[in-house]
C-alpha positions as CSV (number, residue, x, y, z in Angstrom):
1,X,110.4,80.6,123.5
2,X,106.7,80.4,123.9
3,X,105.1,84.1,123.6
4,X,103.0,83.7,126.5
5,X,106.1,83.0,128.8
6,X,107.9,86.2,127.4
7,X,104.4,88.0,128.2
8,X,104.9,87.2,131.8
9,X,109.0,87.8,131.6
10,X,108.1,91.5,130.3
11,X,105.2,92.2,132.5
12,X,106.7,91.6,136.3
13,X,104.3,93.1,138.7
14,X,107.2,92.9,141.6
15,X,110.9,92.6,141.4
16,X,114.1,91.3,143.2
17,X,117.2,93.6,142.8
18,X,119.9,91.1,143.4
19,X,123.1,93.3,144.4
20,X,120.9,96.4,145.7
21,X,123.1,98.9,147.2
22,X,122.9,102.6,148.1
23,X,126.7,102.8,146.9
24,X,125.9,101.0,143.4
25,X,126.0,103.0,140.6
26,X,123.9,100.3,139.1
27,X,121.8,99.7,141.7
28,X,121.1,103.6,141.5
29,X,120.5,103.4,137.8
30,X,118.0,100.7,138.0
31,X,115.8,102.6,140.6
32,X,115.9,105.7,138.7
33,X,114.4,104.0,135.7
34,X,111.4,102.7,138.3
35,X,110.8,106.5,139.0
36,X,110.9,107.8,135.4
37,X,108.6,105.0,134.1
38,X,106.4,105.6,137.5
39,X,106.6,101.5,137.8
40,X,104.0,100.6,140.7
41,X,105.1,97.2,141.2
42,X,106.6,96.1,144.5
43,X,110.4,96.3,144.6
44,X,112.7,94.1,147.1
45,X,116.5,94.8,147.9
46,X,118.7,91.7,148.0
47,X,122.2,91.6,149.3
48,X,124.8,89.9,151.5
49,X,123.6,92.1,154.6
50,X,120.0,91.9,154.0
51,X,120.1,95.6,154.3
52,X,117.2,98.1,152.7
53,X,118.2,99.9,150.0
54,X,116.5,102.9,148.2
55,X,113.8,102.8,150.7
56,X,113.1,98.9,149.7
57,X,112.7,96.0,152.1
58,X,116.1,94.0,152.4
59,X,116.8,90.5,152.1
60,X,120.0,87.9,152.2
61,X,118.3,85.8,149.8
62,X,115.2,85.8,147.4
63,X,113.9,82.7,149.3
64,X,113.4,84.9,152.6
65,X,111.3,87.3,150.8
66,X,108.3,85.0,151.4
67,X,106.2,86.1,148.2
68,X,106.0,84.9,144.9
69,X,108.4,87.3,142.8
70,X,108.1,87.7,139.0
71,X,111.3,88.7,138.1
72,X,114.9,89.2,139.7
73,X,117.7,91.6,138.4
74,X,121.0,90.2,139.1
75,X,124.0,92.5,139.1
76,X,126.5,91.1,141.8
77,X,130.2,90.3,140.4
78,X,130.8,87.7,137.9
79,X,131.9,85.0,140.4
80,X,128.6,85.4,142.5
81,X,126.2,85.1,139.8
82,X,125.6,81.6,139.4
83,X,125.3,81.3,143.3
84,X,122.7,84.1,143.1
85,X,121.0,82.3,140.4
86,X,120.7,79.3,142.4
87,X,118.7,81.5,145.0
88,X,116.5,82.7,142.5
89,X,115.5,79.0,141.5
90,X,115.0,78.0,144.8
91,X,112.7,81.3,145.3
92,X,110.6,79.9,142.4
93,X,111.4,83.2,140.1
94,X,111.2,82.3,136.5
95,X,112.4,85.5,134.7
96,X,116.1,86.8,135.5
97,X,118.0,89.8,133.8
98,X,121.7,89.5,134.4
99,X,123.4,92.8,134.1
100,X,126.7,91.4,135.1
101,X,129.7,91.3,132.6
102,X,132.6,89.4,132.4
103,X,131.3,86.1,130.7
104,X,131.3,84.9,127.1
105,X,132.9,88.4,125.9
106,X,135.8,88.1,128.4
107,X,137.3,85.1,127.0
108,X,137.3,81.3,127.5
109,X,136.9,81.4,131.5
110,X,134.0,83.6,131.0
111,X,132.6,81.4,128.3
112,X,132.6,78.6,130.6
113,X,130.9,80.5,133.5
114,X,128.2,81.7,130.9
115,X,127.5,78.3,129.8
116,X,127.2,77.0,133.3
117,X,124.7,79.6,134.3
118,X,122.7,79.0,131.1
119,X,122.5,75.2,131.3
120,X,121.2,75.7,135.1
121,X,118.7,78.0,134.1
122,X,117.5,75.6,131.1
123,X,117.3,73.0,133.9
124,X,115.2,75.2,136.3
125,X,112.9,76.4,133.5
126,X,114.4,79.6,134.1
127,X,113.7,82.6,131.3
128,X,117.3,84.7,131.0
129,X,118.1,87.8,129.4
130,X,121.7,88.5,129.3
131,X,124.5,88.2,131.1
132,X,125.8,91.8,130.1
133,X,122.2,93.1,129.5
134,X,121.2,96.5,130.3
135,X,117.6,94.9,130.5
136,X,114.3,96.0,129.6
137,X,111.5,98.8,129.5
138,X,107.6,97.4,128.7
139,X,107.2,101.2,128.1
140,X,103.3,100.7,127.3
141,X,102.8,98.9,130.4
142,X,105.3,100.7,132.3
143,X,107.0,97.5,133.4
144,X,110.8,98.0,133.6
145,X,114.1,96.5,134.4
146,X,116.6,98.5,133.1
147,X,119.6,100.6,133.6
148,X,119.2,102.8,130.2
149,X,117.8,106.0,130.9
150,X,114.3,107.2,130.2
151,X,113.9,109.9,127.8
152,X,111.6,112.4,129.4
153,X,108.9,113.2,128.7
154,X,107.9,109.9,127.6
155,X,106.4,109.7,124.0
156,X,104.3,106.8,123.7
157,X,104.3,105.3,120.3
158,X,104.3,102.1,118.3
159,X,107.9,101.3,117.8
160,X,109.5,98.3,119.6
161,X,113.1,98.4,119.6
162,X,115.6,95.5,120.5
163,X,119.5,95.8,120.5
164,X,122.0,93.5,121.3
165,X,124.2,96.5,122.5
166,X,123.0,98.4,125.3
167,X,125.1,101.5,124.5
168,X,123.3,101.4,121.2
169,X,120.1,100.8,122.6
170,X,120.9,104.3,124.7
171,X,121.9,106.1,121.4
172,X,118.6,104.9,119.5
173,X,116.4,106.2,122.4
174,X,118.1,109.5,122.5
175,X,117.9,109.9,118.8
176,X,114.2,108.9,119.0
177,X,113.5,111.4,121.6
178,X,115.3,114.0,119.7
179,X,113.0,113.4,116.6
180,X,109.8,113.1,118.7
181,X,109.6,109.2,117.8
182,X,107.5,107.1,120.3
183,X,108.7,103.6,121.6
184,X,106.5,101.3,123.3
185,X,108.9,98.5,124.2
186,X,112.9,98.3,124.3
187,X,115.3,95.8,125.4
188,X,119.0,95.2,125.3
189,X,120.0,91.1,125.0
190,X,123.6,91.5,126.0
191,X,125.6,88.2,125.3
192,X,122.2,86.3,124.4
193,X,123.1,83.1,126.5
194,X,119.4,82.1,126.3
195,X,117.1,84.9,125.2
196,X,118.0,86.5,121.7
197,X,117.3,89.4,119.6
198,X,115.1,86.8,117.2
199,X,113.4,85.6,120.8
200,X,112.6,89.1,121.3
201,X,111.6,90.0,117.7
202,X,109.2,87.1,117.9
203,X,107.7,88.3,121.1
204,X,107.0,92.0,119.3
205,X,105.3,90.4,116.5
206,X,102.5,89.4,118.7
207,X,102.6,92.8,120.6
208,X,99.4,94.6,119.4
209,X,100.9,97.9,120.7
210,X,103.8,97.5,118.7
211,X,103.5,98.2,114.7
212,X,106.9,98.3,113.6
213,X,110.2,96.6,115.0
214,X,113.5,98.3,115.0
215,X,116.6,96.1,115.4
216,X,120.4,96.8,116.2
217,X,122.5,93.5,115.9
218,X,126.3,92.8,115.8
219,X,125.2,89.1,115.0
220,X,122.5,86.7,114.5
221,X,123.0,84.0,117.2
222,X,120.0,81.9,116.2
223,X,119.1,82.3,112.7
224,X,116.5,80.0,112.1
225,X,114.6,81.6,115.0
226,X,114.8,84.8,113.2
227,X,113.5,83.3,109.9
228,X,110.4,82.0,111.5
229,X,109.8,85.5,113.5
230,X,110.5,87.3,110.1
231,X,107.9,85.1,108.3
232,X,105.1,85.6,110.8
233,X,105.8,89.6,110.8
234,X,105.3,89.3,107.2
235,X,102.5,87.4,107.2
236,X,100.9,90.1,109.3
237,X,102.4,92.8,107.6
238,X,104.3,94.1,110.6
239,X,107.5,95.6,109.4
240,X,111.3,94.6,110.7
241,X,113.8,97.2,110.0
242,X,117.3,96.3,110.9
243,X,120.9,97.7,111.4
244,X,123.3,94.9,111.4
245,X,127.0,95.6,111.8
246,X,130.1,93.5,110.9
247,X,130.5,93.0,107.2
248,X,133.0,90.1,107.3
249,X,134.0,87.5,104.7
250,X,132.3,84.1,105.2
251,X,134.2,82.4,107.7
252,X,134.5,79.1,106.0
253,X,135.3,79.3,102.4
254,X,134.8,76.5,99.7
255,X,138.7,75.7,98.7
256,X,137.8,74.4,95.2
257,X,134.6,76.0,94.2
258,X,134.1,79.9,93.1
259,X,130.4,80.2,95.1
260,X,132.3,80.3,98.5
261,X,134.5,83.1,97.4
262,X,131.6,85.2,96.2
263,X,129.2,84.5,99.1
264,X,130.2,86.5,102.1
265,X,128.5,86.5,105.7
266,X,127.1,90.0,104.6
267,X,126.1,89.0,101.2
268,X,124.0,86.0,102.6
269,X,122.4,88.2,105.3
270,X,121.7,90.9,102.8
271,X,119.6,87.9,101.0
272,X,118.3,86.8,104.0
273,X,116.7,90.2,104.5
274,X,115.4,90.1,101.1
275,X,114.1,87.0,100.9
276,X,112.1,87.3,104.3
277,X,110.8,91.0,104.0
278,X,113.3,92.5,106.5
279,X,114.1,96.0,105.7
280,X,117.9,96.5,106.1
281,X,119.2,99.9,106.8
282,X,123.0,101.5,107.4
283,X,122.7,104.0,110.5
284,X,120.8,104.7,113.4
285,X,119.2,107.7,111.8
286,X,118.4,105.5,108.8
287,X,116.6,103.1,111.2
288,X,114.6,105.0,113.4
289,X,113.3,107.5,110.5
290,X,112.5,104.4,108.4
291,X,110.7,102.5,111.1
292,X,108.6,105.9,112.3
293,X,107.7,106.0,108.4
294,X,106.5,102.5,108.2
295,X,104.6,102.6,111.4
296,X,102.5,105.7,110.3
297,X,101.9,104.3,106.9
298,X,101.7,100.5,107.0
299,X,102.2,99.2,103.3
300,X,101.2,101.4,100.1
301,X,98.6,100.2,98.2
302,X,100.5,101.6,95.4
303,X,104.2,101.8,95.7
304,X,104.6,105.0,94.1
305,X,105.5,108.4,96.2
306,X,104.7,112.1,95.1
307,X,106.4,115.1,96.6
308,X,104.8,118.4,96.5
309,X,106.9,121.4,97.7
310,X,106.9,125.3,97.2
311,X,110.5,125.2,97.0
312,X,112.2,124.0,93.4
313,X,115.4,123.3,95.2
314,X,113.9,120.9,97.7
315,X,112.4,119.1,94.7
316,X,115.6,118.8,92.9
317,X,117.4,117.8,96.1
318,X,114.5,114.9,96.7
319,X,115.0,113.7,93.1
320,X,118.5,113.6,93.2
321,X,118.3,111.5,96.6
322,X,115.5,109.6,95.2
323,X,117.6,108.4,92.5
324,X,120.5,107.6,94.5
325,X,118.5,104.9,96.5
326,X,116.7,103.6,93.8
327,X,113.1,105.5,94.5
328,X,111.1,105.7,91.2
329,X,109.2,108.7,91.0
330,X,106.0,108.2,88.8
331,X,105.2,110.5,86.2
332,X,101.9,111.9,87.1
333,X,98.9,110.9,84.4
334,X,97.7,113.4,81.9
335,X,94.3,113.7,83.8
336,X,96.3,114.6,86.9
337,X,98.3,117.2,85.0
338,X,95.4,118.5,83.2
339,X,93.7,119.0,86.8
340,X,96.8,120.7,88.3
341,X,97.1,123.2,85.5
342,X,93.7,124.5,86.7
343,X,94.3,125.2,90.1
344,X,98.1,126.0,90.0
345,X,99.9,129.3,88.7
346,X,100.3,129.3,85.1
347,X,104.0,129.4,85.4
348,X,104.1,126.3,87.6
349,X,105.0,122.8,86.2
350,X,103.1,119.6,86.8
351,X,106.2,117.1,87.2
352,X,107.0,114.9,90.0
353,X,108.3,116.3,92.6
354,X,105.7,119.2,92.1
355,X,106.7,122.6,92.8
356,X,103.4,124.4,93.3
357,X,105.7,127.6,93.7
358,X,105.8,130.4,96.2
359,X,102.3,131.4,95.4
360,X,101.5,129.0,98.1
361,X,102.7,131.5,100.8
362,X,100.1,134.3,99.3
363,X,97.3,131.7,98.7
364,X,97.7,129.0,101.2
365,X,94.6,127.3,99.6
366,X,96.9,126.0,96.9
367,X,97.6,123.2,99.2
368,X,94.2,122.3,99.6
369,X,93.5,122.0,95.9
370,X,96.6,120.4,94.8
371,X,97.3,117.8,97.3
372,X,93.8,116.0,96.7
373,X,94.6,116.0,93.0
374,X,98.3,114.5,93.4
375,X,96.7,111.7,95.7
376,X,94.3,110.6,93.4
377,X,96.7,109.9,90.6
378,X,96.6,106.2,90.2
379,X,100.4,105.9,90.3
380,X,100.8,107.6,93.6
381,X,100.5,105.5,97.0
382,X,102.0,108.4,99.3
383,X,102.2,112.1,99.3
384,X,104.8,113.9,101.0
385,X,104.9,117.6,101.6
386,X,108.1,119.4,102.2
387,X,107.5,122.7,104.1
388,X,108.8,124.5,106.5
389,X,108.5,122.9,110.3
390,X,108.8,125.5,113.3
391,X,111.2,124.5,116.1
392,X,111.1,127.5,118.3
393,X,107.9,129.9,119.1
394,X,108.7,132.8,117.2
395,X,108.7,130.4,114.0
396,X,105.3,129.1,114.6
397,X,103.1,132.2,114.1
398,X,104.2,132.5,110.4
399,X,103.7,128.7,109.6
400,X,100.4,128.1,111.0
401,X,98.3,129.0,108.0
402,X,100.8,127.1,105.6
403,X,100.7,123.9,108.2
404,X,96.7,123.9,108.5
405,X,96.4,124.3,104.7
406,X,98.5,121.1,104.3
407,X,96.5,119.4,106.8
408,X,93.4,120.0,104.7
409,X,95.0,119.1,101.7
410,X,96.1,115.7,102.9
411,X,92.8,114.9,104.8
412,X,91.4,115.2,101.5
413,X,93.7,113.0,99.7
414,X,92.6,109.2,99.3
415,X,96.3,108.2,100.1
416,X,98.4,108.5,103.2
417,X,100.4,111.7,103.4
418,X,103.0,113.4,105.6
419,X,105.0,116.4,106.3
420,X,108.9,116.3,105.5
421,X,111.5,118.9,107.1
422,X,114.2,119.7,104.8
423,X,116.9,119.1,107.1
424,X,117.3,116.8,110.3
425,X,116.1,118.8,113.1
426,X,115.0,118.3,116.8
427,X,111.3,117.8,117.7
428,X,110.5,120.5,120.1
429,X,107.8,121.3,122.0
430,X,107.0,124.1,119.4
431,X,107.2,121.4,116.6
432,X,104.6,119.4,118.7
433,X,102.4,122.0,119.0
434,X,102.4,122.8,115.3
435,X,101.3,119.4,114.4
436,X,98.5,119.2,117.0
437,X,97.1,122.7,116.2
438,X,97.3,122.3,112.3
439,X,96.3,118.9,112.2
440,X,99.3,118.1,110.2
441,X,98.9,114.0,110.2
442,X,102.7,113.2,110.8
443,X,106.4,114.2,110.2
444,X,109.3,112.8,108.7
445,X,112.9,114.3,108.8
446,X,115.2,115.7,106.2
447,X,115.4,114.9,102.5
448,X,118.0,112.2,102.5
449,X,116.6,110.0,105.0
450,X,113.2,110.7,104.1
451,X,114.2,109.5,100.5
452,X,116.0,106.4,101.8
453,X,112.9,105.6,104.0
454,X,110.5,105.9,101.4
455,X,112.5,103.8,99.0
456,X,112.4,101.2,101.9
457,X,108.8,101.7,102.3
458,X,108.1,101.1,98.6
459,X,110.2,98.2,98.1
460,X,108.7,96.2,100.9
461,X,105.2,97.2,99.8
462,X,106.0,95.5,96.5
463,X,107.4,92.6,98.0
464,X,104.2,92.3,100.5
465,X,101.9,92.7,97.5
466,X,103.7,90.0,95.4
467,X,102.8,87.4,97.9
468,X,104.0,84.2,96.0
469,X,104.0,80.8,96.9
470,X,106.5,79.5,99.5
471,X,109.5,77.7,98.3
472,X,109.1,73.8,97.8
473,X,112.3,71.9,98.8
474,X,113.3,68.7,97.2
475,X,111.1,66.0,98.3
476,X,113.6,63.3,98.5
477,X,117.2,62.7,99.4
478,X,119.4,61.5,96.3
479,X,121.2,58.5,96.8
480,X,124.3,59.3,94.8
481,X,127.1,61.4,95.4
482,X,128.1,62.5,92.1
483,X,131.7,64.0,91.7
484,X,133.2,64.0,88.2
485,X,132.2,66.5,85.9
486,X,129.9,64.0,83.8
487,X,128.4,62.6,86.9
488,X,127.4,65.9,87.9
489,X,125.8,67.0,84.6
490,X,123.9,63.6,84.6
491,X,122.6,64.1,88.1
492,X,121.6,67.4,86.8
493,X,119.8,66.1,83.8
494,X,117.6,63.9,85.9
495,X,116.5,66.7,88.0
496,X,114.9,68.6,84.9
497,X,118.0,70.8,84.1
498,X,119.0,71.3,80.5
499,X,122.7,69.8,80.1
500,X,124.9,69.8,77.0
501,X,125.2,66.3,75.4
502,X,128.4,64.8,76.0
503,X,130.5,61.2,75.7
504,X,133.3,60.1,77.8
505,X,135.9,58.6,75.5
506,X,138.2,56.4,77.3
507,X,140.2,55.6,73.9
508,X,141.3,58.0,71.5
509,X,139.2,56.8,68.5
510,X,135.9,56.9,70.8
511,X,136.6,60.6,70.7
512,X,137.3,60.7,66.9
513,X,134.0,58.7,66.2
514,X,131.8,60.9,68.1
515,X,133.1,64.3,67.2
516,X,132.4,62.9,63.4
517,X,128.8,62.1,64.7
518,X,128.4,65.7,65.8
519,X,129.9,67.1,62.5
520,X,130.8,70.4,64.2
521,X,133.7,71.7,66.3
522,X,133.9,70.1,69.6
523,X,135.0,70.6,73.4
524,X,137.2,68.4,75.1
525,X,137.9,68.1,78.9
526,X,139.5,65.5,81.1
527,X,137.3,63.5,82.9
528,X,138.1,62.9,86.2
529,X,136.6,63.2,89.7
530,X,139.6,64.4,91.3
531,X,140.2,67.4,88.9
532,X,137.9,70.0,89.9
533,X,139.4,73.0,87.7
534,X,140.6,71.5,84.5
535,X,142.2,74.4,82.7
536,X,145.0,74.5,85.6
537,X,146.2,71.0,84.6
538,X,146.3,71.7,80.8
539,X,142.8,69.5,80.6
540,X,140.8,71.5,78.5
541,X,140.9,72.2,74.4
542,X,138.2,74.1,72.9
543,X,137.0,74.5,69.3
544,X,138.8,71.4,68.1
545,X,137.8,70.0,64.4
546,X,138.9,67.3,62.5
547,X,140.0,63.6,63.0
548,X,143.7,64.4,63.6
549,X,143.0,67.6,65.3
550,X,140.7,65.5,67.8
551,X,143.5,62.5,68.2
552,X,146.0,65.1,69.0
553,X,143.8,66.9,71.6
554,X,142.8,63.7,73.1
555,X,146.5,62.7,74.0
556,X,147.8,66.4,74.9
557,X,144.9,66.5,77.4
558,X,145.5,62.8,78.9
559,X,149.4,63.4,78.9
560,X,149.1,67.0,80.3
561,X,146.8,65.7,83.0
562,X,149.0,62.7,84.2
563,X,151.8,64.9,84.3
564,X,150.0,67.7,86.3
565,X,148.1,65.7,88.5
566,X,149.8,62.2,88.6
567,X,147.3,60.8,91.5
568,X,144.3,61.7,89.9
569,X,142.1,58.8,88.7
570,X,141.4,59.4,85.1
571,X,138.0,58.0,83.1
572,X,139.2,59.3,79.8
573,X,138.2,62.7,77.7
574,X,134.7,64.4,77.9
575,X,133.6,65.2,74.4
576,X,130.7,67.7,73.8
577,X,129.6,69.7,70.8
578,X,131.0,73.5,70.8
579,X,128.5,76.4,72.0
580,X,129.6,79.8,70.9
581,X,126.6,82.2,70.8
582,X,124.8,83.4,74.0
583,X,125.4,85.0,77.3
584,X,127.0,82.9,80.0
585,X,125.8,82.7,83.5
586,X,126.8,81.0,86.8
587,X,124.7,79.2,89.2
588,X,126.4,78.1,92.5
589,X,125.2,76.7,95.8
590,X,127.4,76.5,99.1
591,X,126.8,76.1,102.7
592,X,126.8,79.2,104.8
593,X,128.0,78.4,108.6
594,X,124.6,80.1,109.9
595,X,121.7,80.0,107.4
596,X,122.7,76.7,105.6
597,X,122.7,76.1,102.0
598,X,122.3,79.5,99.7
599,X,122.4,79.6,95.8
600,X,124.1,82.2,94.0
601,X,123.3,83.6,90.3
602,X,125.8,86.0,88.3
603,X,127.4,86.4,84.8
604,X,129.5,83.2,84.3
605,X,132.7,82.4,82.4
606,X,135.5,84.7,83.2
607,X,133.2,87.3,84.3
608,X,132.1,85.5,87.5
609,X,135.5,85.9,89.5
610,X,136.1,89.7,87.9
611,X,132.9,91.2,88.3
612,X,131.5,89.5,91.0
613,X,128.2,90.3,90.0
614,X,126.3,88.0,91.9
615,X,122.4,87.8,93.6
616,X,122.3,85.4,96.6
617,X,119.1,83.7,98.2
618,X,118.8,81.0,100.9
619,X,117.5,77.6,99.7
620,X,115.2,76.5,98.7
621,X,114.2,79.1,96.2
622,X,111.0,79.4,94.3
623,X,110.1,80.9,90.9
624,X,109.7,84.5,92.2
625,X,112.7,84.6,94.1
626,X,114.6,83.4,91.0
627,X,113.4,86.1,88.9
628,X,114.2,88.6,91.3
629,X,117.7,87.2,91.6
630,X,118.2,87.7,88.1
631,X,116.6,91.3,87.7
632,X,119.0,92.4,90.5
633,X,122.1,91.7,88.7
634,X,124.0,94.8,87.6
635,X,124.2,92.9,84.3
636,X,120.4,92.3,84.1
637,X,120.4,94.3,81.0
638,X,122.4,92.0,79.1
639,X,119.4,89.2,79.7
640,X,117.0,92.1,78.8
641,X,118.1,92.5,75.1
642,X,120.9,95.0,75.2
643,X,121.2,97.1,71.8
644,X,119.2,94.9,69.8
645,X,120.6,91.9,71.2
646,X,118.2,89.0,71.6
647,X,116.5,88.8,75.2
648,X,116.8,85.9,77.0
649,X,113.9,84.0,78.6
650,X,114.4,85.0,82.0
651,X,111.1,82.7,82.9
652,X,113.0,79.6,81.7
653,X,116.4,80.8,83.5
654,X,114.4,81.1,86.4
655,X,113.0,77.4,86.3
656,X,116.6,76.3,85.9
657,X,117.9,78.0,88.9
658,X,114.9,76.5,90.9
659,X,115.8,73.4,89.8
660,X,119.6,73.5,90.6
661,X,118.5,74.9,94.0
662,X,116.4,71.7,94.6
663,X,119.0,69.5,93.4
664,X,121.6,70.8,95.9
665,X,119.2,70.5,98.7
666,X,118.3,66.8,97.4
667,X,122.0,66.0,97.6
668,X,122.0,66.5,101.4
669,X,124.3,68.3,103.9
670,X,127.5,66.6,102.9
671,X,127.4,68.5,99.7
672,X,129.6,71.8,100.1
673,X,129.1,73.1,96.9
674,X,127.4,72.4,93.4
675,X,128.2,74.7,90.2
676,X,127.3,75.5,86.6
677,X,129.8,77.6,85.1
678,X,128.7,78.4,82.5
679,X,125.1,77.9,81.8
680,X,124.7,79.1,78.2
681,X,121.7,81.3,77.5
682,X,120.4,82.2,73.7
683,X,117.0,83.4,73.9
684,X,114.6,80.4,75.0
685,X,117.8,77.9,74.8
686,X,119.4,77.2,77.9
687,X,122.1,74.7,78.8
688,X,124.3,73.7,81.5
689,X,127.8,73.4,79.8
690,X,129.8,72.1,82.8
691,X,129.2,71.1,86.3
692,X,130.9,70.8,89.5
693,X,130.4,69.4,92.9
694,X,132.4,69.8,95.9
695,X,131.8,67.5,98.9
696,X,132.6,68.0,102.7
697,X,135.6,65.4,102.4
698,X,136.9,67.3,99.9
699,X,137.5,70.8,101.7
700,X,140.7,71.3,103.7
701,X,139.9,71.5,107.5
């Protein structure tokens, strides 16, 4: 939906409450929000009797108000919502929030009613949030249509929050208030009959007061809209942090291919986040603390963090949590360590995390000496300081001197810095006074959540710094539909993928003659477009050598295939040179029900199902995506030369991954899966040994 239209939607100057009543708890809640947020717009009560409510003038219909109304909040019973919407449309109101539940979430009858009101809203040009929506609060403008309680006193900030769940939004805002985190905008999307999480994210991308977007989602109703919004956010370096629940398996598995069982909904969504620069988290605490950190710092110029503390215990705990969440703590340079030795007590270490010792209690100036040196280190982009943060007035006076010196030290640092409390503690009036009086630039909460948040910040900063060209999809649609292994390998070869040479022997002597020309052991497999998994029908013989053995293998393969797959069309036996040395990889594509074609890469052969060590991305992918997929595998060390073995040419493999992805896209929407298993890698030699294509008509309904 165009951003300007949503600007009007979320900035109503006057509103109609459809269903307003002194006795309704929903009506009471909405009116309470007007008072809490000090909404200054005109409010009209609309109900069946036309009675005034809450001190607002009453009308039986919106049409009778006699003034152009910007927005309506409907909370009449579900059976009356359509009638209310017709009245809203007749009054020329173009923005509607529906609080009422009992629609798609309540079964088929409710879904039909929801479809009816959505179709009517679309036809009348009405923007619709809900049904089953607790509304929105445009906090920065004090424009509100919501029943989610305001957290007082209101803390203004740069975080926009959007949640499908109204209850979750209430918990998010409660925790934000507890931690002193300011919010500029919040909305609960409910059933998303029309406006979705993706639409509101897109709106927040353009909202200048919003510096970070925090999202709670149960599902993604409009994946392509989210994709477009995320790319726009990434382009302007506005972070999106998302907590998405529902780790279910993919709803439509590919029956005859490995990829469908390896790629689930949640794995695909993880891939989406990595590819689009969305930061995915696992709890409300992590969501808000991460988003608050990113709001304070923005992307780091250098994705490295240093912790400075007067507690060796805090240093050790942070190091442990950093390792657990994949956060690298760079070693300080020799020059930085030498400079620190000149200002710290002689018994202090110069490691990162840096324990400046309890000497800072006696001499707070140590902070002012040490923090600028750490911040100037070329590997550091963020300086964290672990120190006590007062919550009660009795604690404040003992910590002012420390806080003031920390603030001065961070002010002299060339990179951003902030204070970290060791535990998750409430942000009190005293905490706020402490930050204001000392000048400390910001506060993060608990060692564990700060380590998680900083790890997300560093990865996001690295991703933004990489940039990289946009993926280039296949330029044309392929006219063929390869089905047999030989057809698939031939097509892949035409797309620039290196494949093993082979022939199809339609008679025994052809197999013998070709094996002689190779002068090596051969692999022999049944050639049939109707047999996807050849070993299951006895259709594979490996390490075959000599005329007699080739002849015997040929006959055995044909006889076994005909016995176990009597209806299969058989073209002959595929004969190829036997390959031994190297690492086997798997490359496969499949169709995700929501996101479309995706590609998976992992260790191949028998390991693909046993280890399920795969990396997934949406198609098309670029070279950077493909390299990242390889490096992110748990088995990446095998490719990088483990214990003296030859390192694989990752650049070459990445090039093949891109070409396989483009080949799958070129084959069009009827392709369900395209697989190479294995792709044999031996240094710079890369070769597809087997190929499989599954088409939509081959997948059971």
